[in-house]
C-alpha positions, 0 to 999 in steps of 0.5 A: 509860701515863703512868707511870714505875715504878722497881722495886728488888728488895731481896730474893731469892726465888721467886715475886716479880711481874715489873717488867712485872706491877708496872707494869701494876697501877700503870697500872691504879690511875692510868688515870683520871688524865691527869698523867704520874706517876713512882713507886718500888716497893721489894721488901723482906725482913721485917727492912727492912719491920719497921724502916721500920714502926717508925720511921715509924708506930711499929709494931715489926713488918713490914707488907705495904705502906708508902707514902711520898708526895712533896711537890714543893717549890713552887720546882720545876716538872716535867712528871712528878708524883713520887708517892713510894715504895711498900715491899712486904714480900714475906714478908708479902704471901705469908704473907697471901695463904696465910692468907687463901686468895688467889692469890699475885699477886692479893694482890700486884696489890691491895697495889700498887693499895692503895699507889698509892691512898694516894700519891694521897691515899686513906686508910682512917682514917675509916670513909667514907673506907675504904669509898670506898677499898675500893670503888675497890680492888674496881673496879680489881681487877675490871678485872684479873679479880681477886675482891674482896679484901675477901669473906673479912673 
């Protein structure tokens, strides 16, 4: 694919996806785009997630995924479009998967795809935007033979 994914494991725990799995999920999310992309995925513990979520979103709790889009300065041109960074909290993803009755790595795939779509500019603040983003997530996850993550809601 046309995407370079830098993976940072800032937590040591079992049952984390491999770099190959993370790359595959990002590639699935970006398959419709011809550009060369670059992004970073940082897998963190609850305290780092909580700190970032508090600093950037004003919410003093850990969260599943944070997306930090990158804006290329106008004076710089590059063959690769830097999308930004995803920060994924492994403990939150694991707890959510268990609480929602989902396979752990299916939920990981959803979080990576969800975050990557945010880096592309998709959002779910307005109802219509949320419906569009959720349908795109369903379609992309279906390509991975992962069931609709919104069925239980």
